[in-house]
KEKEKOL-548168 format. One line per field, with one value per atom (N, C-alpha, C): x, y, z; chain; residue number from 1; atom name; residue in three letters. Coordinates in steps of 0.05 Angstrom, whole numbers, plus 5000, padded with zeros to 4 digits. Each point is the difference from the previous one (the first is absolute). Example, Ala and Ser with C-alpha at 12.3 -4.5 7.8 and 13.67 -1.06 7.14 Angstrom:
2
east [5264,4982,5018,4993,5016,4985]
north [4886,5024,5024,5021,5024,5022]
up [5156,5000,5000,4986,5001,5014]
chaine [A,A,A,A,A,A]
num [1,1,1,2,2,2]
atome [N,CA,C,N,CA,C]
residu [ala,ala,ala,ser,ser,ser]
//
This chain:
225
east [5016,4984,5018,4993,5013,4993,5017,4997,4997,4995,4993,5022,5022,5027,5006,4987,5007,5019,4998,5022,4984,5007,4986,4996,4983,4996,4987,4999,4987,4972,4983,4970,4988,4985,4988,4976,5004,4973,4992,4968,4985,4987,5010,4983,4976,4978,4978,4998,4995,5000,4978,4997,4985,5006,5019,5007,5028,5016,5031,5014,4996,5018,5021,5003,5015,5008,4981,5006,5012,4996,5014,5029,5008,5028,5011,4982,5016,5004,4983,5006,5026,5002,5021,5027,5004,5022,5004,4978,5011,5005,4992,5015,5027,5006,5032,5016,4991,5014,5003,4981,5007,4982,4979,4989,4974,5000,4976,5012,4998,5006,4988,4990,4983,5007,4979,5006,4971,4994,4980,4997,4977,5002,4980,4983,4981,4982,4993,4985,4976,4974,4977,4984,4994,4979,4975,4977,4975,4995,5021,4997,5029,4990,5025,5021,4986,5016,5010,5005,5011,5032,5008,5027,5017,4991,5019,5001,4988,5008,5030,5001,5030,5020,4989,5026,5006,4986,5004,5016,4992,5016,5028,5004,5026,5018,4986,5010,5006,4988,5009,4977,4976,4986,4976,4990,4983,4971,4986,4977,4974,4977,4973,4986,4975,4981,4973,4984,4975,4974,4991,4973,4970,4996,4967,4980,4992,4975,4976,4989,4978,4978,4999,4974,5003,5026,4998,5010,5005,5001,4993,5000,4991,5023,5004,5024,5012,4986,5011,5010,4994,5013,5023,5001,5024,5020,4993,5019,5006,4987,5011,5024,4996,5017,5025,5000,5016,5017,4986,5014,5018,4988,5016,5023,4997,5028,5018,4992,5018,5008,4985,5007,5020,4997,5027,5024,5008,5029,5000,4983,4999,5013,4988,5004,5002,5021,5001,4978,4999,4984,4988,4977,4984,4996,5014,5000,4978,4984,4977,5019,5012,5007,4992,4978,4987,4974,4997,4979,4968,4989,4981,4974,4999,4981,4994,4976,5001,4997,5012,5006,4979,4990,4979,5010,4988,5004,5013,4996,5014,5030,5001,5032,5017,4983,5014,5004,4981,4997,5027,5002,5023,5027,5004,5025,4993,4994,4989,5018,4999,5018,5021,5001,5024,4997,4981,4992,4998,5020,4995,5000,4992,4985,5014,5009,5006,4983,4992,4980,5001,4997,5008,4984,4999,4989,5000,4995,5007,4975,5012,4980,5003,4977,5003,5014,5008,5007,4982,4973,4975,4979,4999,4981,4974,4989,4978,4995,5023,5004,4991,4986,4994,5016,5023,5015,5030,5013,5032,5011,5011,5010,5026,4999,5022,5022,5022,5019,4990,4987,4988,4978,4991,4978,4978,4992,4975,4993,4975,5002,4982,5019,4988,4980,4985,4983,5020,4986,5020,4993,5019,4990,5015,4978,5004,4993,5008,4988,5023,4988,5017,5010,4978,5007,5009,5012,5010,5013,5016,5019,4978,4987,4974,4983,4991,4988,5014,5023,5017,5000,5005,5000,4973,4981,4976,4984,5013,4991,5023,5013,5019,5020,5004,5019,5027,5017,5026,5017,4998,5017,4983,5019,4990,5021,5006,5020,4994,5018,4993,5007,4988,4998,5007,5018,4999,4989,4980,4973,5001,4992,4993,4970,4998,4969,4988,4972,4979,4979,4976,4977,4989,5004,4985,5024,4997,5016,5016,5024,5016,4997,4996,4997,5018,5013,5024,5017,5016,5023,5021,5003,5019,5029,5015,5031,5018,4996,5017,4982,5004,4985,5020,4998,5007,4988,5007,4987,5010,4985,5002,4978,5020,4986,4988,4979,4984,5005,5008,5011,4979,4999,4981,5002,4979,5002,5005,5003,5004,4976,5010,4973,5006,4982,5003,5028,5006,5025,5028,5004,5022,4998,4977,4999,5005,4987,5008,5031,5016,5026,5017,4994,5011,4986,4980,4991,5017,5002,5013,5037,5003,5036,5000,4977,5001,4994,4983,4992,5027,5014,5025,5020,4999,5014,4993,4977,4990,4991,4998,4990,5020,5021,5027,5003,5001,5002,4975,4976,4981,4990,5013,5001,5020,5027,5022,4986,4991,4991,4978,4984,4978,5009,5020,5015,5017,5009,5017,4978,4978,4975,4995,5001,4987,5021,5027,5019,5003,4983,4998,4985,5014,4981,4977,4985,4969,4996,4981,4991,5014,5023,5009,4984,5000,4987,5010,4972,5012,5018,4993,5019,5007]
north [4973,5032,5018,5026,5023,5016,5015,5015,5031,5018,5029,5010,4994,5012,4980,4985,4981,4975,5000,4974,4979,4981,4970,4989,4992,4992,4972,4991,4977,5000,4984,5006,4987,5011,4993,4984,4976,4978,4998,4996,4991,4976,4984,4973,4995,4984,4998,4969,4984,4974,4994,4974,4985,4979,4989,4971,4998,4977,4994,5019,5013,5022,4986,4980,4987,5014,5015,5015,5025,5009,5023,4997,4970,4993,4999,4997,4997,5031,5014,5034,5008,4991,5011,4988,4973,4989,5012,5010,5011,5027,5018,5027,4994,4979,4997,4992,4981,4993,5021,5024,5022,4994,4976,4993,5026,5002,5029,5021,5026,5020,5015,4989,5008,4998,5014,4994,4993,4984,4999,5015,5014,5026,4990,4989,4990,4979,4979,4976,5005,4996,5002,4976,4993,4971,5010,4982,5007,4978,4978,4985,4996,5007,5005,4973,4979,4970,4996,5019,4992,4989,4980,4994,5022,5008,5025,5021,5004,5026,4991,4976,4991,4999,4993,5006,5025,5016,5033,5012,4988,5012,4985,4980,4987,5016,5009,5017,5026,5008,5031,5014,4992,5016,5009,5030,5008,4988,4989,4982,5005,5004,5002,4982,5002,4984,5017,5004,5009,4980,4992,4983,5017,4979,5014,4990,5019,4998,5004,4979,4990,5019,4989,5016,5034,5006,5029,5020,4983,5022,4979,5024,4986,4993,4986,4993,5031,5014,5026,5019,4997,5013,4985,4978,4983,5011,4995,5010,5030,5016,5028,4998,4985,4999,4987,4985,4980,5015,5017,5022,5021,5003,5027,4985,4972,4995,4992,4986,4997,5027,5018,5030,5009,4996,5013,4994,4978,4998,5004,5006,5014,4970,4986,4972,5011,4986,5000,4974,4980,4978,4988,4991,4986,4967,4980,4970,4986,4985,4986,4972,4991,4972,4982,4990,4982,5017,5025,5016,4998,4980,4989,5015,5027,5020,5012,5007,5013,5032,5011,5031,5014,5016,5020,5023,5012,5021,5023,5007,5024,4993,4976,4992,4999,4987,5002,5025,5015,5027,5019,4997,5011,4988,4984,4987,4994,5018,4989,4985,4976,4985,4995,5000,4996,4976,4985,4976,4976,4977,4973,4984,4981,4972,4971,4981,4973,4984,4985,4984,4968,4984,4974,4984,5008,4987,5021,4987,5013,5021,5019,5026,5005,5011,5004,5025,5002,5029,5023,4986,5015,4994,5020,4996,4991,5001,4996,4971,4985,4972,4981,4982,4976,4974,5003,4977,5004,4982,5000,4978,5003,4978,4990,4970,4988,4989,4996,4990,4977,4978,4978,5007,5021,5007,5002,4992,5001,5031,5008,5021,4999,5013,4998,5028,4996,5021,5016,5023,5018,5000,4993,4998,5022,5016,5016,5005,5014,4997,4987,4993,4988,4969,4991,4969,4989,5014,4996,4977,4986,4977,4979,4998,4975,5003,5024,5001,4986,5006,4987,4972,4987,4977,4981,5012,4991,5005,5013,5006,4980,4988,4979,5013,5026,5008,4995,5001,4988,5018,5029,5016,5020,5007,5022,5023,5017,5018,5027,5020,5026,5020,5023,5020,5029,5021,5025,5019,5016,5018,5024,5021,5028,4990,5013,4998,5023,4989,5017,4993,5015,4998,4966,4998,4972,4978,4982,4981,4981,4998,4984,5009,5030,5001,5025,5004,5021,4991,5022,4993,4984,4975,4978,5015,4999,5008,4972,4984,4974,4981,4971,4976,4973,4977,4984,4969,4982,4978,4977,4984,4977,4978,4977,4978,4983,4994,4978,4971,4987,4978,4980,4972,4982,5000,4996,4998,5026,5019,5029,5003,5013,5008,5033,5006,5035,5007,4984,5008,4998,4976,4995,5025,5002,5020,5027,5005,5027,5008,4976,5003,5007,4987,5001,5028,5008,5029,5021,4997,5019,5001,4979,5004,5018,4994,5023,5026,5002,5029,5014,4984,5009,5011,4984,5008,5022,5005,5020,5028,4999,5024,5017,4996,5014,5021,4979,5006,5016,5005,5007,5034,4997,5024,5020,4985,5020,5007,4983,5006,5029,4988,5023,5032,4996,5025,5009,4985,5017,5007,4991,5015,5023,5008,5024,5023,4996,5019,5006,4987,5002,5025,5013,5032,4998,5017,5000,4995,4984,4987,4975,4990,4976,4974,4975,4983,4990,4993,4996,4972,4985,4976,4991]
up [5001,5000,4999,4991,4993,5023,5016,5027,4989,5017,4999,4979,5000,4986,4978,4991,4978,5009,5025,5011,5003,4986,5008,5026,5007,5033,5000,5020,5003,5004,4987,5003,5026,5011,5028,4995,5018,4997,5022,5005,5024,4994,5015,4996,5017,4992,5016,5004,5024,5000,5018,5003,5022,5010,4991,5003,5006,4991,5007,4987,4979,4987,4984,4993,4980,4974,4986,4982,5008,5022,5014,5001,5011,5002,4968,4981,4977,4991,5010,4993,5010,5028,5015,4990,4994,4984,4973,4984,4979,5001,5025,4995,5020,5017,5004,4979,4984,4975,4978,4999,4981,4976,5004,4977,4994,5029,5003,5007,4984,5006,5014,5024,5021,5032,5014,5033,5007,5014,5015,5022,5000,5022,5020,4996,5018,4994,5021,4998,5018,4989,5017,4993,5026,5005,5011,4987,5014,5019,5009,5010,5030,5020,5016,5007,4989,5009,4975,4976,4977,5000,4990,5000,4990,4975,4991,5010,5023,5010,5016,5005,5018,4978,4975,4975,5003,4997,4998,5028,5018,5023,4998,4992,4998,4980,4977,4979,5006,5031,5000,4989,4988,4982,5022,4998,5016,5000,5019,4988,5026,4989,5014,4997,5022,4999,4997,4981,4995,4996,5022,4995,4994,4982,4992,5026,5010,5025,4992,4988,4984,5017,5026,5008,5011,4991,5009,4974,4979,4981,4971,4978,4973,4986,4978,4989,4986,4993,4986,5024,5027,5023,5004,4999,5003,4977,4975,4983,5000,5011,5001,5025,5019,5019,4990,4983,4990,4980,4983,4978,5019,5022,5013,5012,5005,5011,4979,4979,4976,4987,4995,4987,5020,5026,5011,4996,4990,4987,4976,4984,4972,4977,5001,4983,4977,4983,4971,4985,5019,4997,5022,5002,5018,4988,5016,4989,5026,4983,5019,4994,5020,5001,5022,4987,5024,5021,4984,5021,4995,5017,4998,5004,4990,5004,4977,4987,4975,5005,4991,4999,4983,5012,4990,4980,4985,4981,5013,5022,5020,5000,5009,5001,4972,4981,4974,4991,5005,4986,5014,5023,5017,4988,4983,4989,4974,4982,4977,4982,4987,4979,5021,5022,5018,5023,4993,5021,4979,5009,4986,5014,4990,5021,4980,5018,4991,5008,4974,4998,4994,5021,4993,4978,4978,4977,4977,4973,4973,4996,4996,4986,4977,4987,4965,4998,4979,4988,5000,4985,5001,5023,5016,5021,5001,4982,4985,4992,4996,4985,5026,4992,5025,4991,4986,5001,4988,5006,4995,4983,4977,4980,5020,5006,5013,4976,5012,4978,4988,5013,4984,4983,4994,4982,5013,5025,5016,5009,5000,5014,5032,5019,5022,5012,5018,5013,5016,5003,5014,5029,5017,5024,5023,5005,5018,5029,5017,5027,5017,5026,5018,4998,4986,4997,4973,4988,4970,4998,5019,4994,5005,5018,4997,4984,4984,4975,4972,5004,4976,5002,5026,5003,4995,5007,5000,4966,4987,4973,4983,5009,4980,4982,5003,4982,5002,4977,4997,5014,5000,5013,5019,5019,5017,5003,5014,4999,5021,4994,5017,4981,5011,4978,5024,4989,5011,4982,5015,4980,5018,4988,5010,5016,5022,5012,4995,4992,4992,5018,4999,5017,4994,4979,4988,5012,5012,5011,4981,5001,4984,4967,4999,4972,4985,5016,4991,4978,4991,4979,5011,4982,5005,5001,5017,5000,4994,5015,4992,5005,4994,5011,4989,5012,4995,5003,4987,4992,5020,5014,5018,4990,4993,4995,5018,4999,5022,4995,5020,4999,5009,4990,5010,5033,5012,5033,5011,4986,5015,5020,5021,5023,4998,5013,5004,5014,5019,5009,4984,4987,4981,4979,4991,4974,5008,5026,5010,5008,5007,5007,4966,4986,4976,4988,5000,4991,5016,5023,5021,4990,4996,4986,4974,4984,4975,5008,5020,5015,5006,5017,5016,4972,4980,4975,4990,4988,4982,5018,5026,5009,4998,5011,5001,4970,4980,4974,4989,5004,4991,5022,5017,5015,4983,4998,4989,4972,4983,4972,5005,5019,5006,5003,5018,5010,4977,4983,4980,4981,4993,4987,5006,5030,5008,4992,4997,4991,4973,4986,4972,4992,4979,4995,4992,5002,4996,4968,5006,4979,4987,5008,5000,5009,4987,5012,5021,5025,5025,5003,4986,5003,4976]
chaine [A,A,A,A,A,A,A,A,A,A,A,A,A,A,A,A,A,A,A,A,A,A,A,A,A,A,A,A,A,A,A,A,A,A,A,A,A,A,A,A,A,A,A,A,A,A,A,A,A,A,A,A,A,A,A,A,A,A,A,A,A,A,A,A,A,A,A,A,A,A,A,A,A,A,A,A,A,A,A,A,A,A,A,A,A,A,A,A,A,A,A,A,A,A,A,A,A,A,A,A,A,A,A,A,A,A,A,A,A,A,A,A,A,A,A,A,A,A,A,A,A,A,A,A,A,A,A,A,A,A,A,A,A,A,A,A,A,A,A,A,A,A,A,A,A,A,A,A,A,A,A,A,A,A,A,A,A,A,A,A,A,A,A,A,A,A,A,A,A,A,A,A,A,A,A,A,A,A,A,A,A,A,A,A,A,A,A,A,A,A,A,A,A,A,A,A,A,A,A,A,A,A,A,A,A,A,A,A,A,A,A,A,A,A,A,A,A,A,A,A,A,A,A,A,A,A,A,A,A,A,A,A,A,A,A,A,A,A,A,A,A,A,A,A,A,A,A,A,A,A,A,A,A,A,A,A,A,A,A,A,A,A,A,A,A,A,A,A,A,A,A,A,A,A,A,A,A,A,A,A,A,A,A,A,A,A,A,A,A,A,A,A,A,A,A,A,A,A,A,A,A,A,A,A,A,A,A,A,A,A,A,A,A,A,A,A,A,A,A,A,A,A,A,A,A,A,A,A,A,A,A,A,A,A,A,A,A,A,A,A,A,A,A,A,A,A,A,A,A,A,A,A,A,A,A,A,A,A,A,A,A,A,A,A,A,A,A,A,A,A,A,A,A,A,A,A,A,A,A,A,A,A,A,A,A,A,A,A,A,A,A,A,A,A,A,A,A,A,A,A,A,A,A,A,A,A,A,A,A,A,A,A,A,A,A,A,A,A,A,A,A,A,A,A,A,A,A,A,A,A,A,A,A,A,A,A,A,A,A,A,A,A,A,A,A,A,A,A,A,A,A,A,A,A,A,A,A,A,A,A,A,A,A,A,A,A,A,A,A,A,A,A,A,A,A,A,A,A,A,A,A,A,A,A,A,A,A,A,A,A,A,A,A,A,A,A,A,A,A,A,A,A,A,A,A,A,A,A,A,A,A,A,A,A,A,A,A,A,A,A,A,A,A,A,A,A,A,A,A,A,A,A,A,A,A,A,A,A,A,A,A,A,A,A,A,A,A,A,A,A,A,A,A,A,A,A,A,A,A,A,A,A,A,A,A,A,A,A,A,A,A,A,A,A,A,A,A,A,A,A,A,A,A,A,A,A,A,A,A,A,A,A,A,A,A,A,A,A,A,A,A,A,A,A,A,A,A,A,A,A,A,A,A,A,A,A,A,A,A,A,A,A,A,A,A,A,A,A,A,A,A,A,A,A,A,A,A,A,A,A,A,A,A,A,A,A,A,A,A,A,A,A,A,A,A,A,A,A,A,A,A,A,A,A,A,A,A,A,A,A,A,A,A,A,A]
num [1,1,1,2,2,2,3,3,3,4,4,4,5,5,5,6,6,6,7,7,7,8,8,8,9,9,9,10,10,10,11,11,11,12,12,12,13,13,13,14,14,14,15,15,15,16,16,16,17,17,17,18,18,18,19,19,19,20,20,20,21,21,21,22,22,22,23,23,23,24,24,24,25,25,25,26,26,26,27,27,27,28,28,28,29,29,29,30,30,30,31,31,31,32,32,32,33,33,33,34,34,34,35,35,35,36,36,36,37,37,37,38,38,38,39,39,39,40,40,40,41,41,41,42,42,42,43,43,43,44,44,44,45,45,45,46,46,46,47,47,47,48,48,48,49,49,49,50,50,50,51,51,51,52,52,52,53,53,53,54,54,54,55,55,55,56,56,56,57,57,57,58,58,58,59,59,59,60,60,60,61,61,61,62,62,62,63,63,63,64,64,64,65,65,65,66,66,66,67,67,67,68,68,68,69,69,69,70,70,70,71,71,71,72,72,72,73,73,73,74,74,74,75,75,75,76,76,76,77,77,77,78,78,78,79,79,79,80,80,80,81,81,81,82,82,82,83,83,83,84,84,84,85,85,85,86,86,86,87,87,87,88,88,88,89,89,89,90,90,90,91,91,91,92,92,92,93,93,93,94,94,94,95,95,95,96,96,96,97,97,97,98,98,98,99,99,99,100,100,100,101,101,101,102,102,102,103,103,103,104,104,104,105,105,105,106,106,106,107,107,107,108,108,108,109,109,109,110,110,110,111,111,111,112,112,112,113,113,113,114,114,114,115,115,115,116,116,116,117,117,117,118,118,118,119,119,119,120,120,120,121,121,121,122,122,122,123,123,123,124,124,124,125,125,125,126,126,126,127,127,127,128,128,128,129,129,129,130,130,130,131,131,131,132,132,132,133,133,133,134,134,134,135,135,135,136,136,136,137,137,137,138,138,138,139,139,139,140,140,140,141,141,141,142,142,142,143,143,143,144,144,144,145,145,145,146,146,146,147,147,147,148,148,148,149,149,149,150,150,150,151,151,151,152,152,152,153,153,153,154,154,154,155,155,155,156,156,156,157,157,157,158,158,158,159,159,159,160,160,160,161,161,161,162,162,162,163,163,163,164,164,164,165,165,165,166,166,166,167,167,167,168,168,168,169,169,169,170,170,170,171,171,171,172,172,172,173,173,173,174,174,174,175,175,175,176,176,176,177,177,177,178,178,178,179,179,179,180,180,180,181,181,181,182,182,182,183,183,183,184,184,184,185,185,185,186,186,186,187,187,187,188,188,188,189,189,189,190,190,190,191,191,191,192,192,192,193,193,193,194,194,194,195,195,195,196,196,196,197,197,197,198,198,198,199,199,199,200,200,200,201,201,201,202,202,202,203,203,203,204,204,204,205,205,205,206,206,206,207,207,207,208,208,208,209,209,209,210,210,210,211,211,211,212,212,212,213,213,213,214,214,214,215,215,215,216,216,216,217,217,217,218,218,218,219,219,219,220,220,220,221,221,221,222,222,222,223,223,223,224,224,224,225,225,225]
atome [N,CA,C,N,CA,C,N,CA,C,N,CA,C,N,CA,C,N,CA,C,N,CA,C,N,CA,C,N,CA,C,N,CA,C,N,CA,C,N,CA,C,N,CA,C,N,CA,C,N,CA,C,N,CA,C,N,CA,C,N,CA,C,N,CA,C,N,CA,C,N,CA,C,N,CA,C,N,CA,C,N,CA,C,N,CA,C,N,CA,C,N,CA,C,N,CA,C,N,CA,C,N,CA,C,N,CA,C,N,CA,C,N,CA,C,N,CA,C,N,CA,C,N,CA,C,N,CA,C,N,CA,C,N,CA,C,N,CA,C,N,CA,C,N,CA,C,N,CA,C,N,CA,C,N,CA,C,N,CA,C,N,CA,C,N,CA,C,N,CA,C,N,CA,C,N,CA,C,N,CA,C,N,CA,C,N,CA,C,N,CA,C,N,CA,C,N,CA,C,N,CA,C,N,CA,C,N,CA,C,N,CA,C,N,CA,C,N,CA,C,N,CA,C,N,CA,C,N,CA,C,N,CA,C,N,CA,C,N,CA,C,N,CA,C,N,CA,C,N,CA,C,N,CA,C,N,CA,C,N,CA,C,N,CA,C,N,CA,C,N,CA,C,N,CA,C,N,CA,C,N,CA,C,N,CA,C,N,CA,C,N,CA,C,N,CA,C,N,CA,C,N,CA,C,N,CA,C,N,CA,C,N,CA,C,N,CA,C,N,CA,C,N,CA,C,N,CA,C,N,CA,C,N,CA,C,N,CA,C,N,CA,C,N,CA,C,N,CA,C,N,CA,C,N,CA,C,N,CA,C,N,CA,C,N,CA,C,N,CA,C,N,CA,C,N,CA,C,N,CA,C,N,CA,C,N,CA,C,N,CA,C,N,CA,C,N,CA,C,N,CA,C,N,CA,C,N,CA,C,N,CA,C,N,CA,C,N,CA,C,N,CA,C,N,CA,C,N,CA,C,N,CA,C,N,CA,C,N,CA,C,N,CA,C,N,CA,C,N,CA,C,N,CA,C,N,CA,C,N,CA,C,N,CA,C,N,CA,C,N,CA,C,N,CA,C,N,CA,C,N,CA,C,N,CA,C,N,CA,C,N,CA,C,N,CA,C,N,CA,C,N,CA,C,N,CA,C,N,CA,C,N,CA,C,N,CA,C,N,CA,C,N,CA,C,N,CA,C,N,CA,C,N,CA,C,N,CA,C,N,CA,C,N,CA,C,N,CA,C,N,CA,C,N,CA,C,N,CA,C,N,CA,C,N,CA,C,N,CA,C,N,CA,C,N,CA,C,N,CA,C,N,CA,C,N,CA,C,N,CA,C,N,CA,C,N,CA,C,N,CA,C,N,CA,C,N,CA,C,N,CA,C,N,CA,C,N,CA,C,N,CA,C,N,CA,C,N,CA,C,N,CA,C,N,CA,C,N,CA,C,N,CA,C,N,CA,C,N,CA,C,N,CA,C,N,CA,C,N,CA,C,N,CA,C,N,CA,C,N,CA,C,N,CA,C,N,CA,C,N,CA,C,N,CA,C,N,CA,C,N,CA,C,N,CA,C,N,CA,C,N,CA,C,N,CA,C,N,CA,C,N,CA,C,N,CA,C,N,CA,C,N,CA,C,N,CA,C,N,CA,C,N,CA,C,N,CA,C,N,CA,C,N,CA,C,N,CA,C,N,CA,C,N,CA,C,N,CA,C,N,CA,C,N,CA,C,N,CA,C,N,CA,C,N,CA,C,N,CA,C,N,CA,C,N,CA,C]
residu [unk,unk,unk,unk,unk,unk,unk,unk,unk,unk,unk,unk,unk,unk,unk,unk,unk,unk,unk,unk,unk,unk,unk,unk,unk,unk,unk,unk,unk,unk,unk,unk,unk,unk,unk,unk,unk,unk,unk,unk,unk,unk,unk,unk,unk,unk,unk,unk,unk,unk,unk,unk,unk,unk,unk,unk,unk,unk,unk,unk,unk,unk,unk,unk,unk,unk,unk,unk,unk,unk,unk,unk,unk,unk,unk,unk,unk,unk,unk,unk,unk,unk,unk,unk,unk,unk,unk,unk,unk,unk,unk,unk,unk,unk,unk,unk,unk,unk,unk,unk,unk,unk,unk,unk,unk,unk,unk,unk,unk,unk,unk,unk,unk,unk,unk,unk,unk,unk,unk,unk,unk,unk,unk,unk,unk,unk,unk,unk,unk,unk,unk,unk,unk,unk,unk,unk,unk,unk,unk,unk,unk,unk,unk,unk,unk,unk,unk,unk,unk,unk,unk,unk,unk,unk,unk,unk,unk,unk,unk,unk,unk,unk,unk,unk,unk,unk,unk,unk,unk,unk,unk,unk,unk,unk,unk,unk,unk,unk,unk,unk,unk,unk,unk,unk,unk,unk,unk,unk,unk,unk,unk,unk,unk,unk,unk,unk,unk,unk,unk,unk,unk,unk,unk,unk,unk,unk,unk,unk,unk,unk,unk,unk,unk,unk,unk,unk,unk,unk,unk,unk,unk,unk,unk,unk,unk,unk,unk,unk,unk,unk,unk,unk,unk,unk,unk,unk,unk,unk,unk,unk,unk,unk,unk,unk,unk,unk,unk,unk,unk,unk,unk,unk,unk,unk,unk,unk,unk,unk,unk,unk,unk,unk,unk,unk,unk,unk,unk,unk,unk,unk,unk,unk,unk,unk,unk,unk,unk,unk,unk,unk,unk,unk,unk,unk,unk,unk,unk,unk,unk,unk,unk,unk,unk,unk,unk,unk,unk,unk,unk,unk,unk,unk,unk,unk,unk,unk,unk,unk,unk,unk,unk,unk,unk,unk,unk,unk,unk,unk,unk,unk,unk,unk,unk,unk,unk,unk,unk,unk,unk,unk,unk,unk,unk,unk,unk,unk,unk,unk,unk,unk,unk,unk,unk,unk,unk,unk,unk,unk,unk,unk,unk,unk,unk,unk,unk,unk,unk,unk,unk,unk,unk,unk,unk,unk,unk,unk,unk,unk,unk,unk,unk,unk,unk,unk,unk,unk,unk,unk,unk,unk,unk,unk,unk,unk,unk,unk,unk,unk,unk,unk,unk,unk,unk,unk,unk,unk,unk,unk,unk,unk,unk,unk,unk,unk,unk,unk,unk,unk,unk,unk,unk,unk,unk,unk,unk,unk,unk,unk,unk,unk,unk,unk,unk,unk,unk,unk,unk,unk,unk,unk,unk,unk,unk,unk,unk,unk,unk,unk,unk,unk,unk,unk,unk,unk,unk,unk,unk,unk,unk,unk,unk,unk,unk,unk,unk,unk,unk,unk,unk,unk,unk,unk,unk,unk,unk,unk,unk,unk,unk,unk,unk,unk,unk,unk,unk,unk,unk,unk,unk,unk,unk,unk,unk,unk,unk,unk,unk,unk,unk,unk,unk,unk,unk,unk,unk,unk,unk,unk,unk,unk,unk,unk,unk,unk,unk,unk,unk,unk,unk,unk,unk,unk,unk,unk,unk,unk,unk,unk,unk,unk,unk,unk,unk,unk,unk,unk,unk,unk,unk,unk,unk,unk,unk,unk,unk,unk,unk,unk,unk,unk,unk,unk,unk,unk,unk,unk,unk,unk,unk,unk,unk,unk,unk,unk,unk,unk,unk,unk,unk,unk,unk,unk,unk,unk,unk,unk,unk,unk,unk,unk,unk,unk,unk,unk,unk,unk,unk,unk,unk,unk,unk,unk,unk,unk,unk,unk,unk,unk,unk,unk,unk,unk,unk,unk,unk,unk,unk,unk,unk,unk,unk,unk,unk,unk,unk,unk,unk,unk,unk,unk,unk,unk,unk,unk,unk,unk,unk,unk,unk,unk,unk,unk,unk,unk,unk,unk,unk,unk,unk,unk,unk,unk,unk,unk,unk,unk,unk,unk,unk,unk,unk,unk,unk,unk,unk,unk,unk,unk,unk,unk,unk,unk,unk,unk,unk,unk,unk,unk,unk,unk,unk,unk,unk,unk,unk,unk,unk,unk,unk,unk,unk,unk,unk,unk,unk]
//
């Protein structure tokens, strides 16, 4: 990213998570290895027991818990609090890495085209499409939402995968930044398939983030990716 005096600076990343934080760890390692020209400036979880908070603490990354108090606030009120917290560090990019809560338009409009998500399934380039052509020539349905891995197994498709995409109000329908195929093996369970998908997530997420950050530095009118 370019600073106020034309000096190149590292991009600031905020990571939102709800669970183990394995993709946070992939980003931490990508930053340390120089594959990502960025710093993670804040980690936020909506769950106080999320293991990802421990990973942030070990790495010396500022981290906060912001729980959604359903009986006391609306989703938009929560997102207003979340946007204030995230905005306090002025990030270049917000990454949803296993953040199990749908964001409202208030949050997304606070960081326009600066919020990306990692989804454990293949998503089409055309968000209106309801099918994806797989390497064996068959067409897979599009699996959106929280149970995508289970849905892929139940459908009997030959491949699953993962996708990094821009977040929009319509769930799992934003512009695709990167994706990777994972072949489904005979006898696969939800756990065994998830393990292989997560390995691909760890591989493509840092690359997708770096690609996206580079696109933000392009002149006006240049292709995003």
